[in-house]
Predicted model as a PDB file, atoms N, CA, C, CB and O in Angstrom, pLDDT in the B-factor column:
MODEL        1                                                                  
ATOM      1  N   UNK A   1     112.988 109.242 117.007  1.00 90.00           N  
ATOM      2  CA  UNK A   1     113.057 108.209 116.539  1.00 90.00           C  
ATOM      3  C   UNK A   1     112.885 108.611 114.859  1.00 90.00           C  
ATOM      4  CB  UNK A   1     112.067 107.290 117.269  1.00 90.00           C  
ATOM      5  O   UNK A   1     113.416 107.864 114.037  1.00 90.00           O  
ATOM      6  N   UNK A   2     112.226 109.657 114.459  1.00 92.00           N  
ATOM      7  CA  UNK A   2     112.035 110.219 113.188  1.00 92.00           C  
ATOM      8  C   UNK A   2     113.650 110.759 112.761  1.00 92.00           C  
ATOM      9  CB  UNK A   2     110.792 111.489 113.285  1.00 92.00           C  
ATOM     10  O   UNK A   2     114.123 110.449 111.668  1.00 92.00           O  
ATOM     11  N   UNK A   3     114.202 111.361 113.475  1.00 95.00           N  
ATOM     12  CA  UNK A   3     115.838 111.461 113.331  1.00 95.00           C  
ATOM     13  C   UNK A   3     116.607 110.435 112.611  1.00 95.00           C  
ATOM     14  CB  UNK A   3     116.480 111.452 114.661  1.00 95.00           C  
ATOM     15  O   UNK A   3     117.231 110.630 111.568  1.00 95.00           O  
ATOM     16  N   UNK A   4     116.490 109.081 113.397  1.00 96.00           N  
ATOM     17  CA  UNK A   4     117.132 108.045 112.956  1.00 96.00           C  
ATOM     18  C   UNK A   4     116.598 107.323 111.993  1.00 96.00           C  
ATOM     19  CB  UNK A   4     117.391 107.350 113.819  1.00 96.00           C  
ATOM     20  O   UNK A   4     117.365 106.626 111.329  1.00 96.00           O  
ATOM     21  N   UNK A   5     115.114 107.313 111.677  1.00 97.00           N  
ATOM     22  CA  UNK A   5     114.923 107.011 110.448  1.00 97.00           C  
ATOM     23  C   UNK A   5     115.199 107.914 109.200  1.00 97.00           C  
ATOM     24  CB  UNK A   5     113.800 106.688 110.476  1.00 97.00           C  
ATOM     25  O   UNK A   5     115.271 107.403 108.082  1.00 97.00           O  
ATOM     26  N   UNK A   6     115.340 109.141 109.379  1.00 97.00           N  
ATOM     27  CA  UNK A   6     115.476 110.267 108.334  1.00 97.00           C  
ATOM     28  C   UNK A   6     117.248 109.908 107.861  1.00 97.00           C  
ATOM     29  CB  UNK A   6     115.125 112.142 109.188  1.00 97.00           C  
ATOM     30  O   UNK A   6     117.688 109.959 106.712  1.00 97.00           O  
ATOM     31  N   UNK A   7     118.010 109.560 109.084  1.00 97.00           N  
ATOM     32  CA  UNK A   7     119.389 109.468 108.667  1.00 97.00           C  
ATOM     33  C   UNK A   7     119.742 108.041 108.151  1.00 97.00           C  
ATOM     34  CB  UNK A   7     120.301 109.858 109.837  1.00 97.00           C  
ATOM     35  O   UNK A   7     120.754 107.846 107.478  1.00 97.00           O  
ATOM     36  N   UNK A   8     118.905 107.087 108.478  1.00 97.00           N  
ATOM     37  CA  UNK A   8     118.959 105.634 107.910  1.00 97.00           C  
ATOM     38  C   UNK A   8     118.531 105.851 106.480  1.00 97.00           C  
ATOM     39  CB  UNK A   8     117.939 104.505 108.716  1.00 97.00           C  
ATOM     40  O   UNK A   8     119.252 105.300 105.649  1.00 97.00           O  
ATOM     41  N   UNK A   9     117.365 106.636 105.963  1.00 97.00           N  
ATOM     42  CA  UNK A   9     116.942 106.583 104.589  1.00 97.00           C  
ATOM     43  C   UNK A   9     117.995 107.559 103.925  1.00 97.00           C  
ATOM     44  CB  UNK A   9     115.330 107.032 104.375  1.00 97.00           C  
ATOM     45  O   UNK A   9     118.316 107.285 102.769  1.00 97.00           O  
ATOM     46  N   UNK A  10     118.483 108.498 104.429  1.00 98.00           N  
ATOM     47  CA  UNK A  10     119.355 109.315 103.570  1.00 98.00           C  
ATOM     48  C   UNK A  10     120.998 108.569 103.401  1.00 98.00           C  
ATOM     49  CB  UNK A  10     119.416 110.919 104.335  1.00 98.00           C  
ATOM     50  O   UNK A  10     121.836 108.879 102.554  1.00 98.00           O  
ATOM     51  N   UNK A  11     121.118 107.631 104.363  1.00 98.00           N  
ATOM     52  CA  UNK A  11     122.282 106.763 103.910  1.00 98.00           C  
ATOM     53  C   UNK A  11     122.030 105.688 102.942  1.00 98.00           C  
ATOM     54  CB  UNK A  11     122.874 106.130 105.031  1.00 98.00           C  
ATOM     55  O   UNK A  11     122.938 105.333 102.190  1.00 98.00           O  
ATOM     56  N   UNK A  12     120.915 105.162 102.904  1.00 98.00           N  
ATOM     57  CA  UNK A  12     120.637 104.202 102.010  1.00 98.00           C  
ATOM     58  C   UNK A  12     120.385 105.013 100.696  1.00 98.00           C  
ATOM     59  CB  UNK A  12     119.458 103.300 102.484  1.00 98.00           C  
ATOM     60  O   UNK A  12     120.584 104.415  99.639  1.00 98.00           O  
ATOM     61  N   UNK A  13     119.905 106.507 100.650  1.00 97.00           N  
ATOM     62  CA  UNK A  13     120.096 107.078  99.150  1.00 97.00           C  
ATOM     63  C   UNK A  13     121.255 107.342  98.795  1.00 97.00           C  
ATOM     64  CB  UNK A  13     119.466 108.234  98.847  1.00 97.00           C  
ATOM     65  O   UNK A  13     121.497 107.331  97.588  1.00 97.00           O  
ATOM     66  N   UNK A  14     122.261 107.640  99.704  1.00 98.00           N  
ATOM     67  CA  UNK A  14     123.744 107.965  99.349  1.00 98.00           C  
ATOM     68  C   UNK A  14     124.082 106.666  98.646  1.00 98.00           C  
ATOM     69  CB  UNK A  14     124.806 108.314 100.715  1.00 98.00           C  
ATOM     70  O   UNK A  14     124.488 106.668  97.483  1.00 98.00           O  
ATOM     71  N   UNK A  15     123.927 105.637  99.300  1.00 98.00           N  
ATOM     72  CA  UNK A  15     124.560 104.242  98.890  1.00 98.00           C  
ATOM     73  C   UNK A  15     124.001 104.182  97.323  1.00 98.00           C  
ATOM     74  CB  UNK A  15     123.962 102.770  99.981  1.00 98.00           C  
ATOM     75  O   UNK A  15     124.631 104.306  96.273  1.00 98.00           O  
ATOM     76  N   UNK A  16     122.815 103.986  97.520  1.00 97.00           N  
ATOM     77  CA  UNK A  16     122.021 103.774  96.007  1.00 97.00           C  
ATOM     78  C   UNK A  16     122.499 104.526  94.752  1.00 97.00           C  
ATOM     79  CB  UNK A  16     120.493 104.250  96.116  1.00 97.00           C  
ATOM     80  O   UNK A  16     122.716 104.112  93.613  1.00 97.00           O  
ATOM     81  N   UNK A  17     122.628 106.073  95.437  1.00 96.00           N  
ATOM     82  CA  UNK A  17     123.212 107.011  94.393  1.00 96.00           C  
ATOM     83  C   UNK A  17     124.587 106.804  94.012  1.00 96.00           C  
ATOM     84  CB  UNK A  17     123.135 108.362  94.828  1.00 96.00           C  
ATOM     85  O   UNK A  17     124.771 107.067  92.824  1.00 96.00           O  
ATOM     86  N   UNK A  18     125.579 106.430  94.614  1.00 96.00           N  
ATOM     87  CA  UNK A  18     126.782 105.838  94.581  1.00 96.00           C  
ATOM     88  C   UNK A  18     127.159 104.466  93.682  1.00 96.00           C  
ATOM     89  CB  UNK A  18     126.978 105.621  95.880  1.00 96.00           C  
ATOM     90  O   UNK A  18     128.175 104.223  93.031  1.00 96.00           O  
ATOM     91  N   UNK A  19     125.883 103.625  93.912  1.00 95.00           N  
ATOM     92  CA  UNK A  19     126.002 102.645  93.422  1.00 95.00           C  
ATOM     93  C   UNK A  19     125.697 102.601  91.867  1.00 95.00           C  
ATOM     94  CB  UNK A  19     125.359 101.916  94.161  1.00 95.00           C  
ATOM     95  O   UNK A  19     126.217 101.873  91.022  1.00 95.00           O  
ATOM     96  N   UNK A  20     124.672 103.617  91.701  1.00 93.00           N  
ATOM     97  CA  UNK A  20     124.145 104.071  90.278  1.00 93.00           C  
ATOM     98  C   UNK A  20     125.319 105.007  89.681  1.00 93.00           C  
ATOM     99  CB  UNK A  20     122.592 104.979  90.390  1.00 93.00           C  
ATOM    100  O   UNK A  20     125.415 105.160  88.463  1.00 93.00           O  
ATOM    101  N   UNK A  21     126.104 105.555  90.479  1.00 94.00           N  
ATOM    102  CA  UNK A  21     127.038 106.319  89.484  1.00 94.00           C  
ATOM    103  C   UNK A  21     128.231 105.317  89.115  1.00 94.00           C  
ATOM    104  CB  UNK A  21     127.668 107.786  90.194  1.00 94.00           C  
ATOM    105  O   UNK A  21     128.843 105.334  88.047  1.00 94.00           O  
ATOM    106  N   UNK A  22     128.459 104.428  90.201  1.00 91.00           N  
ATOM    107  CA  UNK A  22     129.520 103.299  89.649  1.00 91.00           C  
ATOM    108  C   UNK A  22     129.195 102.985  87.959  1.00 91.00           C  
ATOM    109  CB  UNK A  22     129.287 101.679  90.657  1.00 91.00           C  
ATOM    110  O   UNK A  22     129.880 103.317  86.992  1.00 91.00           O  
ATOM    111  N   UNK A  23     127.841 102.191  87.993  1.00 87.00           N  
ATOM    112  CA  UNK A  23     127.260 101.735  87.032  1.00 87.00           C  
ATOM    113  C   UNK A  23     127.123 102.586  85.914  1.00 87.00           C  
ATOM    114  CB  UNK A  23     126.229 101.317  87.415  1.00 87.00           C  
ATOM    115  O   UNK A  23     126.916 102.015  84.843  1.00 87.00           O  
ATOM    116  N   UNK A  24     127.188 103.776  85.911  1.00 86.00           N  
ATOM    117  CA  UNK A  24     127.069 104.820  84.854  1.00 86.00           C  
ATOM    118  C   UNK A  24     128.414 104.974  84.351  1.00 86.00           C  
ATOM    119  CB  UNK A  24     126.486 106.193  85.355  1.00 86.00           C  
ATOM    120  O   UNK A  24     128.667 105.236  83.175  1.00 86.00           O  
ATOM    121  N   UNK A  25     129.097 104.842  85.074  1.00 89.00           N  
ATOM    122  CA  UNK A  25     130.983 105.280  84.700  1.00 89.00           C  
ATOM    123  C   UNK A  25     131.474 104.191  83.853  1.00 89.00           C  
ATOM    124  CB  UNK A  25     132.241 105.294  86.268  1.00 89.00           C  
ATOM    125  O   UNK A  25     132.252 104.363  82.915  1.00 89.00           O  
ATOM    126  N   UNK A  26     130.928 102.916  84.267  1.00 86.00           N  
ATOM    127  CA  UNK A  26     131.566 101.859  83.730  1.00 86.00           C  
ATOM    128  C   UNK A  26     131.216 101.554  82.109  1.00 86.00           C  
ATOM    129  CB  UNK A  26     131.215 100.711  84.632  1.00 86.00           C  
ATOM    130  O   UNK A  26     130.063 101.335  81.737  1.00 86.00           O  
ATOM    131  N   UNK A  27     132.521 101.572  81.082  1.00 84.00           N  
ATOM    132  CA  UNK A  27     132.389 102.025  79.830  1.00 84.00           C  
ATOM    133  C   UNK A  27     132.275 100.384  79.254  1.00 84.00           C  
ATOM    134  CB  UNK A  27     133.726 103.131  79.273  1.00 84.00           C  
ATOM    135  O   UNK A  27     133.240  99.900  78.662  1.00 84.00           O  
ATOM    136  N   UNK A  28     131.320  99.774  79.426  1.00 83.00           N  
ATOM    137  CA  UNK A  28     130.904  98.533  79.077  1.00 83.00           C  
ATOM    138  C   UNK A  28     129.745  98.611  77.767  1.00 83.00           C  
ATOM    139  CB  UNK A  28     130.331  97.868  80.445  1.00 83.00           C  
ATOM    140  O   UNK A  28     128.829  99.433  77.724  1.00 83.00           O  
ATOM    141  N   UNK A  29     129.940  97.860  77.025  1.00 86.00           N  
ATOM    142  CA  UNK A  29     128.842  97.714  75.765  1.00 86.00           C  
ATOM    143  C   UNK A  29     127.780  97.467  76.378  1.00 86.00           C  
ATOM    144  CB  UNK A  29     129.026  96.593  74.650  1.00 86.00           C  
ATOM    145  O   UNK A  29     128.045  97.088  77.519  1.00 86.00           O  
ATOM    146  N   UNK A  30     126.343  97.507  76.106  1.00 85.00           N  
ATOM    147  CA  UNK A  30     125.211  96.802  76.371  1.00 85.00           C  
ATOM    148  C   UNK A  30     125.082  95.710  74.998  1.00 85.00           C  
ATOM    149  CB  UNK A  30     123.904  97.918  76.596  1.00 85.00           C  
ATOM    150  O   UNK A  30     125.358  95.940  73.821  1.00 85.00           O  
ATOM    151  N   UNK A  31     124.626  94.615  75.552  1.00 91.00           N  
ATOM    152  CA  UNK A  31     124.431  93.693  74.553  1.00 91.00           C  
ATOM    153  C   UNK A  31     122.963  93.953  73.946  1.00 91.00           C  
ATOM    154  CB  UNK A  31     124.637  92.244  75.132  1.00 91.00           C  
ATOM    155  O   UNK A  31     122.124  94.639  74.530  1.00 91.00           O  
ATOM    156  N   UNK A  32     122.781  93.409  72.873  1.00 94.00           N  
ATOM    157  CA  UNK A  32     121.490  93.781  72.030  1.00 94.00           C  
ATOM    158  C   UNK A  32     120.416  92.994  72.775  1.00 94.00           C  
ATOM    159  CB  UNK A  32     121.561  93.329  70.324  1.00 94.00           C  
ATOM    160  O   UNK A  32     119.294  93.487  72.657  1.00 94.00           O  
ATOM    161  N   UNK A  33     120.491  91.951  73.472  1.00 95.00           N  
ATOM    162  CA  UNK A  33     119.347  91.702  74.569  1.00 95.00           C  
ATOM    163  C   UNK A  33     119.021  92.604  75.445  1.00 95.00           C  
ATOM    164  CB  UNK A  33     119.578  90.698  75.367  1.00 95.00           C  
ATOM    165  O   UNK A  33     117.828  92.823  75.653  1.00 95.00           O  
ATOM    166  N   UNK A  34     119.964  93.268  76.096  1.00 92.00           N  
ATOM    167  CA  UNK A  34     119.823  94.334  76.955  1.00 92.00           C  
ATOM    168  C   UNK A  34     119.106  95.044  76.678  1.00 92.00           C  
ATOM    169  CB  UNK A  34     120.658  94.937  77.206  1.00 92.00           C  
ATOM    170  O   UNK A  34     118.149  95.315  77.403  1.00 92.00           O  
ATOM    171  N   UNK A  35     119.352  95.675  75.360  1.00 93.00           N  
ATOM    172  CA  UNK A  35     118.617  96.948  74.996  1.00 93.00           C  
ATOM    173  C   UNK A  35     117.160  96.590  74.470  1.00 93.00           C  
ATOM    174  CB  UNK A  35     119.454  97.781  73.840  1.00 93.00           C  
ATOM    175  O   UNK A  35     116.338  97.503  74.398  1.00 93.00           O  
ATOM    176  N   UNK A  36     116.820  95.344  74.113  1.00 96.00           N  
ATOM    177  CA  UNK A  36     115.557  94.766  73.630  1.00 96.00           C  
ATOM    178  C   UNK A  36     114.819  94.542  75.053  1.00 96.00           C  
ATOM    179  CB  UNK A  36     115.781  93.303  72.669  1.00 96.00           C  
ATOM    180  O   UNK A  36     113.718  95.039  75.290  1.00 96.00           O  
ATOM    181  N   UNK A  37     115.357  93.945  75.744  1.00 97.00           N  
ATOM    182  CA  UNK A  37     114.518  93.728  77.312  1.00 97.00           C  
ATOM    183  C   UNK A  37     114.013  95.136  77.848  1.00 97.00           C  
ATOM    184  CB  UNK A  37     115.670  93.042  78.667  1.00 97.00           C  
ATOM    185  O   UNK A  37     112.842  95.392  78.127  1.00 97.00           O  
ATOM    186  N   UNK A  38     115.281  96.163  77.962  1.00 95.00           N  
ATOM    187  CA  UNK A  38     115.108  97.279  78.326  1.00 95.00           C  
ATOM    188  C   UNK A  38     114.022  98.145  77.775  1.00 95.00           C  
ATOM    189  CB  UNK A  38     116.139  97.731  78.213  1.00 95.00           C  
ATOM    190  O   UNK A  38     113.301  98.873  78.457  1.00 95.00           O  
ATOM    191  N   UNK A  39     113.974  98.004  76.502  1.00 97.00           N  
ATOM    192  CA  UNK A  39     112.486  98.559  75.550  1.00 97.00           C  
ATOM    193  C   UNK A  39     111.694  98.019  76.066  1.00 97.00           C  
ATOM    194  CB  UNK A  39     112.202  98.281  74.005  1.00 97.00           C  
ATOM    195  O   UNK A  39     110.925  98.698  76.746  1.00 97.00           O  
ATOM    196  N   UNK A  40     111.513  96.695  76.008  1.00 98.00           N  
ATOM    197  CA  UNK A  40     110.314  95.906  76.226  1.00 98.00           C  
ATOM    198  C   UNK A  40     109.771  95.922  77.653  1.00 98.00           C  
ATOM    199  CB  UNK A  40     110.585  94.521  75.839  1.00 98.00           C  
ATOM    200  O   UNK A  40     108.711  95.393  77.991  1.00 98.00           O  
ATOM    201  N   UNK A  41     110.596  96.576  78.446  1.00 97.00           N  
ATOM    202  CA  UNK A  41     110.079  96.655  79.982  1.00 97.00           C  
ATOM    203  C   UNK A  41     109.568  98.139  79.797  1.00 97.00           C  
ATOM    204  CB  UNK A  41     111.400  96.411  81.378  1.00 97.00           C  
ATOM    205  O   UNK A  41     108.476  98.227  80.359  1.00 97.00           O  
ATOM    206  N   UNK A  42     109.884  99.154  79.310  1.00 97.00           N  
ATOM    207  CA  UNK A  42     109.184 100.660  79.226  1.00 97.00           C  
ATOM    208  C   UNK A  42     107.922 100.376  78.771  1.00 97.00           C  
ATOM    209  CB  UNK A  42     109.882 101.792  78.200  1.00 97.00           C  
ATOM    210  O   UNK A  42     106.878 100.654  79.361  1.00 97.00           O  
ATOM    211  N   UNK A  43     108.075  99.570  77.241  1.00 98.00           N  
ATOM    212  CA  UNK A  43     106.760  99.472  76.881  1.00 98.00           C  
ATOM    213  C   UNK A  43     105.887  99.021  77.614  1.00 98.00           C  
ATOM    214  CB  UNK A  43     106.621  98.916  75.985  1.00 98.00           C  
ATOM    215  O   UNK A  43     104.865  99.706  77.613  1.00 98.00           O  
ATOM    216  N   UNK A  44     105.855  97.650  78.600  1.00 98.00           N  
ATOM    217  CA  UNK A  44     105.020  97.276  79.416  1.00 98.00           C  
ATOM    218  C   UNK A  44     104.683  98.421  80.502  1.00 98.00           C  
ATOM    219  CB  UNK A  44     105.510  96.076  79.923  1.00 98.00           C  
ATOM    220  O   UNK A  44     103.522  98.751  80.742  1.00 98.00           O  
ATOM    221  N   UNK A  45     105.703  98.945  81.078  1.00 98.00           N  
ATOM    222  CA  UNK A  45     105.167  99.882  82.020  1.00 98.00           C  
ATOM    223  C   UNK A  45     104.555 100.697  81.521  1.00 98.00           C  
ATOM    224  CB  UNK A  45     105.914 100.464  82.744  1.00 98.00           C  
ATOM    225  O   UNK A  45     103.494 100.880  82.119  1.00 98.00           O  
ATOM    226  N   UNK A  46     104.727 101.464  80.479  1.00 98.00           N  
ATOM    227  CA  UNK A  46     103.870 102.553  79.871  1.00 98.00           C  
ATOM    228  C   UNK A  46     102.452 102.167  79.671  1.00 98.00           C  
ATOM    229  CB  UNK A  46     104.413 102.979  78.540  1.00 98.00           C  
ATOM    230  O   UNK A  46     101.613 102.997  80.021  1.00 98.00           O  
ATOM    231  N   UNK A  47     101.985 100.879  79.092  1.00 98.00           N  
ATOM    232  CA  UNK A  47     100.827 100.310  79.109  1.00 98.00           C  
ATOM    233  C   UNK A  47     100.194 100.190  80.458  1.00 98.00           C  
ATOM    234  CB  UNK A  47     100.957  99.147  78.519  1.00 98.00           C  
ATOM    235  O   UNK A  47      99.144 100.737  80.794  1.00 98.00           O  
ATOM    236  N   UNK A  48     101.048  99.310  81.295  1.00 98.00           N  
ATOM    237  CA  UNK A  48     100.273  99.395  82.793  1.00 98.00           C  
ATOM    238  C   UNK A  48     100.108 100.636  83.175  1.00 98.00           C  
ATOM    239  CB  UNK A  48     100.988  98.743  83.991  1.00 98.00           C  
ATOM    240  O   UNK A  48      98.981 100.683  83.669  1.00 98.00           O  
ATOM    241  N   UNK A  49     100.685 101.844  83.231  1.00 98.00           N  
ATOM    242  CA  UNK A  49     100.030 103.062  83.473  1.00 98.00           C  
ATOM    243  C   UNK A  49      99.240 103.322  82.855  1.00 98.00           C  
ATOM    244  CB  UNK A  49     100.560 103.959  83.483  1.00 98.00           C  
ATOM    245  O   UNK A  49      98.157 103.314  83.442  1.00 98.00           O  
ATOM    246  N   UNK A  50      99.204 103.615  81.727  1.00 98.00           N  
ATOM    247  CA  UNK A  50      98.320 104.087  81.040  1.00 98.00           C  
ATOM    248  C   UNK A  50      96.626 103.267  81.378  1.00 98.00           C  
ATOM    249  CB  UNK A  50      98.970 103.946  79.579  1.00 98.00           C  
ATOM    250  O   UNK A  50      95.580 103.913  81.448  1.00 98.00           O  
ATOM    251  N   UNK A  51      96.708 102.002  81.517  1.00 97.00           N  
ATOM    252  CA  UNK A  51      95.675 101.425  82.014  1.00 97.00           C  
ATOM    253  C   UNK A  51      95.154 101.738  83.301  1.00 97.00           C  
ATOM    254  CB  UNK A  51      95.893 100.303  81.964  1.00 97.00           C  
ATOM    255  O   UNK A  51      94.001 101.849  83.717  1.00 97.00           O  
ATOM    256  N   UNK A  52      96.341 101.861  83.871  1.00 97.00           N  
ATOM    257  CA  UNK A  52      95.605 102.359  85.415  1.00 97.00           C  
ATOM    258  C   UNK A  52      95.067 103.552  85.390  1.00 97.00           C  
ATOM    259  CB  UNK A  52      96.558 102.492  86.662  1.00 97.00           C  
ATOM    260  O   UNK A  52      94.006 103.739  85.985  1.00 97.00           O  
ATOM    261  N   UNK A  53      95.690 104.562  84.709  1.00 97.00           N  
ATOM    262  CA  UNK A  53      94.992 105.978  84.641  1.00 97.00           C  
ATOM    263  C   UNK A  53      93.754 106.071  84.065  1.00 97.00           C  
ATOM    264  CB  UNK A  53      95.737 106.918  83.929  1.00 97.00           C  
ATOM    265  O   UNK A  53      92.894 106.915  84.316  1.00 97.00           O  
ATOM    266  N   UNK A  54      93.688 104.989  83.130  1.00 96.00           N  
ATOM    267  CA  UNK A  54      92.210 104.900  82.610  1.00 96.00           C  
ATOM    268  C   UNK A  54      91.142 104.287  83.323  1.00 96.00           C  
ATOM    269  CB  UNK A  54      92.171 104.245  81.457  1.00 96.00           C  
ATOM    270  O   UNK A  54      89.989 104.688  83.164  1.00 96.00           O  
ATOM    271  N   UNK A  55      91.498 103.083  84.314  1.00 94.00           N  
ATOM    272  CA  UNK A  55      90.441 102.825  85.326  1.00 94.00           C  
ATOM    273  C   UNK A  55      90.067 103.731  86.261  1.00 94.00           C  
ATOM    274  CB  UNK A  55      90.717 101.835  86.009  1.00 94.00           C  
ATOM    275  O   UNK A  55      88.947 103.807  86.766  1.00 94.00           O  
ATOM    276  N   UNK A  56      91.234 104.586  86.547  1.00 93.00           N  
ATOM    277  CA  UNK A  56      91.153 105.589  87.718  1.00 93.00           C  
ATOM    278  C   UNK A  56      89.900 106.572  87.300  1.00 93.00           C  
ATOM    279  CB  UNK A  56      92.700 106.502  87.923  1.00 93.00           C  
ATOM    280  O   UNK A  56      88.881 106.805  87.951  1.00 93.00           O  
ATOM    281  N   UNK A  57      90.296 107.079  85.997  1.00 93.00           N  
ATOM    282  CA  UNK A  57      89.038 108.239  85.316  1.00 93.00           C  
ATOM    283  C   UNK A  57      87.762 107.356  85.314  1.00 93.00           C  
ATOM    284  CB  UNK A  57      89.365 108.870  83.419  1.00 93.00           C  
ATOM    285  O   UNK A  57      86.693 107.804  85.729  1.00 93.00           O  
ATOM    286  N   UNK A  58      87.890 106.133  84.855  1.00 93.00           N  
ATOM    287  CA  UNK A  58      86.761 105.644  84.614  1.00 93.00           C  
ATOM    288  C   UNK A  58      85.939 105.325  85.944  1.00 93.00           C  
ATOM    289  CB  UNK A  58      86.988 104.548  83.781  1.00 93.00           C  
ATOM    290  O   UNK A  58      84.712 105.402  85.994  1.00 93.00           O  
ATOM    291  N   UNK A  59      86.575 105.038  86.783  1.00 90.00           N  
ATOM    292  CA  UNK A  59      85.862 104.852  88.325  1.00 90.00           C  
ATOM    293  C   UNK A  59      85.373 106.216  88.737  1.00 90.00           C  
ATOM    294  CB  UNK A  59      86.991 104.276  89.597  1.00 90.00           C  
ATOM    295  O   UNK A  59      84.254 106.433  89.200  1.00 90.00           O  
ATOM    296  N   UNK A  60      86.350 107.150  88.519  1.00 87.00           N  
ATOM    297  CA  UNK A  60      85.867 108.236  89.227  1.00 87.00           C  
ATOM    298  C   UNK A  60      84.623 108.986  88.517  1.00 87.00           C  
ATOM    299  CB  UNK A  60      87.025 109.160  89.438  1.00 87.00           C  
ATOM    300  O   UNK A  60      83.773 109.630  89.133  1.00 87.00           O  
ATOM    301  N   UNK A  61      84.660 108.802  87.162  1.00 88.00           N  
ATOM    302  CA  UNK A  61      83.248 109.278  86.304  1.00 88.00           C  
ATOM    303  C   UNK A  61      81.875 108.687  86.599  1.00 88.00           C  
ATOM    304  CB  UNK A  61      83.402 108.939  84.790  1.00 88.00           C  
ATOM    305  O   UNK A  61      80.787 109.255  86.703  1.00 88.00           O  
ATOM    306  N   UNK A  62      82.226 107.308  86.713  1.00 86.00           N  
ATOM    307  CA  UNK A  62      81.054 106.440  87.275  1.00 86.00           C  
ATOM    308  C   UNK A  62      80.590 106.544  88.490  1.00 86.00           C  
ATOM    309  CB  UNK A  62      81.287 105.214  87.244  1.00 86.00           C  
ATOM    310  O   UNK A  62      79.628 105.818  88.740  1.00 86.00           O  
ATOM    311  N   UNK A  63      80.987 107.243  89.346  1.00 82.00           N  
ATOM    312  CA  UNK A  63      80.838 107.097  91.014  1.00 82.00           C  
ATOM    313  C   UNK A  63      81.265 106.259  91.588  1.00 82.00           C  
ATOM    314  CB  UNK A  63      79.757 107.001  91.542  1.00 82.00           C  
ATOM    315  O   UNK A  63      80.907 106.252  92.766  1.00 82.00           O  
ATOM    316  N   UNK A  64      82.073 105.295  91.224  1.00 82.00           N  
ATOM    317  CA  UNK A  64      82.879 104.323  91.900  1.00 82.00           C  
ATOM    318  C   UNK A  64      83.451 104.635  93.221  1.00 82.00           C  
ATOM    319  CB  UNK A  64      83.899 103.998  91.099  1.00 82.00           C  
ATOM    320  O   UNK A  64      83.413 103.811  94.136  1.00 82.00           O  
ATOM    321  N   UNK A  65      84.020 105.893  93.356  1.00 81.00           N  
ATOM    322  CA  UNK A  65      84.772 106.182  94.416  1.00 81.00           C  
ATOM    323  C   UNK A  65      84.030 107.482  95.239  1.00 81.00           C  
ATOM    324  CB  UNK A  65      86.266 106.462  93.879  1.00 81.00           C  
ATOM    325  O   UNK A  65      84.611 108.374  95.857  1.00 81.00           O  
ATOM    326  N   UNK A  66      82.617 107.312  95.055  1.00 82.00           N  
ATOM    327  CA  UNK A  66      81.860 107.936  96.110  1.00 82.00           C  
ATOM    328  C   UNK A  66      81.817 106.791  97.495  1.00 82.00           C  
ATOM    329  CB  UNK A  66      80.247 108.326  95.441  1.00 82.00           C  
ATOM    330  O   UNK A  66      82.205 105.626  97.418  1.00 82.00           O  
ATOM    331  N   UNK A  67      81.364 107.316  98.489  1.00 83.00           N  
ATOM    332  CA  UNK A  67      81.178 106.656  99.868  1.00 83.00           C  
ATOM    333  C   UNK A  67      79.673 106.032  99.326  1.00 83.00           C  
ATOM    334  CB  UNK A  67      81.176 107.888 101.456  1.00 83.00           C  
ATOM    335  O   UNK A  67      78.980 106.644  98.513  1.00 83.00           O  
ATOM    336  N   UNK A  68      79.277 104.667  99.935  1.00 81.00           N  
ATOM    337  CA  UNK A  68      77.853 104.235  99.845  1.00 81.00           C  
ATOM    338  C   UNK A  68      77.044 105.024 100.579  1.00 81.00           C  
ATOM    339  CB  UNK A  68      77.624 102.911 100.255  1.00 81.00           C  
ATOM    340  O   UNK A  68      77.302 105.688 101.583  1.00 81.00           O  
ATOM    341  N   UNK A  69      75.685 104.837  99.769  1.00 81.00           N  
ATOM    342  CA  UNK A  69      74.711 105.368 100.328  1.00 81.00           C  
ATOM    343  C   UNK A  69      73.532 104.869 101.009  1.00 81.00           C  
ATOM    344  CB  UNK A  69      74.422 105.937  99.629  1.00 81.00           C  
ATOM    345  O   UNK A  69      72.555 104.531 100.341  1.00 81.00           O  
ATOM    346  N   UNK A  70      73.529 104.790 102.253  1.00 83.00           N  
ATOM    347  CA  UNK A  70      72.845 103.839 102.933  1.00 83.00           C  
ATOM    348  C   UNK A  70      71.612 104.600 103.099  1.00 83.00           C  
ATOM    349  CB  UNK A  70      73.517 103.310 104.217  1.00 83.00           C  
ATOM    350  O   UNK A  70      71.519 105.813 103.287  1.00 83.00           O  
ATOM    351  N   UNK A  71      70.250 103.349 102.963  1.00 83.00           N  
ATOM    352  CA  UNK A  71      69.077 103.798 102.992  1.00 83.00           C  
ATOM    353  C   UNK A  71      68.704 103.123 104.176  1.00 83.00           C  
ATOM    354  CB  UNK A  71      68.291 103.615 101.810  1.00 83.00           C  
ATOM    355  O   UNK A  71      68.956 101.940 104.407  1.00 83.00           O  
ATOM    356  N   UNK A  72      67.948 104.096 105.107  1.00 78.00           N  
ATOM    357  CA  UNK A  72      67.434 103.769 106.165  1.00 78.00           C  
ATOM    358  C   UNK A  72      65.973 103.553 106.329  1.00 78.00           C  
ATOM    359  CB  UNK A  72      67.829 104.551 106.890  1.00 78.00           C  
ATOM    360  O   UNK A  72      65.517 103.224 107.424  1.00 78.00           O  
TER     361      UNK A  72                                                      
ENDMDL                                                                          
END                                                                             
């Protein structure tokens, strides 16, 4: 079963790679709207990643990641 899943994932990876290569080799200009949206997406992604990392460090330092201590 593992071999079948691995082969399926490799086929999918090759298909995605071929699709990406075809997209990168097309010599079509990107419109200004596309560049603006791409830049906005990168900025939002960076902000979300920084926020999540901040929450991770905050919860780790405040002890929220520790298992509960039950009093008997």
